[in-house]
C-alpha positions, 0 to 999 in steps of 0.5 A: 607262455613265459619266455624268460630269455625274451624278458631278461636278455637285452638287445645288442647294438647290432640288433638295434641297428638291424631293427632301425634298418641301418648298420655301423661301419668301423668308425661307429657311424650309422649308415642308412640308405636315406640321406640325413640332413641337419635341421636346426629347430632353433633357427628354421629356414623361413626364406626360400631361394626365390624370396632371397632373389627378390630381397637381393633385387630390392636391396640392390636398388637401395644400395644404388640410391644410397650411393648416389645420395652419399656421393652428392652429400660428401662430394667424394667417391664412394662405392657401395655393393651388396655383399650378402642377405642372410637369415641368422639369429639376433645373437649371431648378428651381435657377435659380428659387430665390432667393438666399439660399434656405431649402431643405431636402434630403430623403432619399427612398429608394434614394439619391434626394433631393428639395428643399423650399424655403420661400421667404425671406419665408415662412421669416422669417414662420414664424420670427417667429410660431413665436418669439412674434411678434404676429398681424397684424404684418408680419415683418421680411424680412432679406437673410441666410440663416437661423441654425441656431436659425431653421432648427430652428424651420422644420424642424418645419414641414418635417417636417409638410409631408413627412408630408403629401407621403408621405400623398398619395403613399401609395396610388401610390408609398409613400415614406419622407421625412426631412430630410437637410440645409439649404442657402442657396445654390442652386448648391451643392445636389446632390440630383440631376444638373442634367439630371435631370427633376423634378416641381416643385409651387409653392404660393403663400402669402399672409400678413400683407400679404405673399406668397411661394412654397413649392416641393416638388421630387421626382425623376421617377425615384422617381415612375416607378411612378405614371406607368407604372402610373397607368392601372391605379390609376384608380378604376373608375366603371363596372362592376356595382352591387356594384363601384360600391357598394364604390368609394363605401364606400371613398371615403366612409370615406376622406373621413370620416377626413379631419380638418378644424380647427373653432373657435368665435369670440366677437364681437370687443370692445375693451379698454383697455391699462390693463385689459390690464395689470391682468389677473392669474391669476383675474381676470374679464374683462367683455367686454360681449357678451350671452350669446345673441350669435351665434358665428362657427364657422370651418372651417379658417381660413374662417367657415362657420356662425353658431352659439349657445353652450350646454352638453351635460352638462358640456361646452361646445357650439355649436349651428349656426344658419345657414350664412354666406359670408365676404368672405374666402371669396368673395375667395379664390374669385376 
């Protein structure tokens, strides 16, 4: 039997909405009982919340180690803090870089590459301090790319940072990282395809009254093993008493091997420029500080203890007298 009406009459929009189980309001937006979530097929989410927390803990450890190394290297106060760990596309990462940028291209393995960008302000600060700039002064931030000599100075810092990156990933994804080049224009960086997903870690740096951003970009293709088998690598907090003791012993051993710079600082004193100019090798400098004056014991870049100077045999020593809380520590915690 033929039904001409069924074959010739087209469905209205209301008929289509009823067939799909939804309706339209006055704005023309379809409504349904099911919540609609946006999904980007070009950039699928591979990092779960649990993995993000693990990554944040890993990079927090890197930031503290790198801060201690920098403070000892440039002999100035530097504060580093982990700002974000995010999964974005490589094209989005390039758009976030300043122009000109200070980006090192990093060879990883199997043809993969990453990028480490020091930020223009932070780069010129490091150049100023590594070439003998005075502590506490604000370095000149020039609107130009780094020269080859300046890049060589920054490369020393980059090598140290890559060593720390390889260290925190050693138990998860062993990597051999090395600097392969330097670029100042983000558009010509071809470490990855623009649509490739990458893991970007942003570290905020505060120094000499200025601030900058340090970025570490690694392709997710290299870190795939961490996200796929991450659950199997999670330390077990449950189990037998013997297993918990073994886990505790491994954790304590790893913690005891962590190196933290410790320094003892005398109280500050003033000296006239005439006396400074008169200093010669062998001169004795009178500080006016009593021999029993308390010392400030710094752990990393923060004062943590009050101590007294002394000797143990032929070695100079510091006796810890009390713990202190510095204003810098309380300010950074906020």
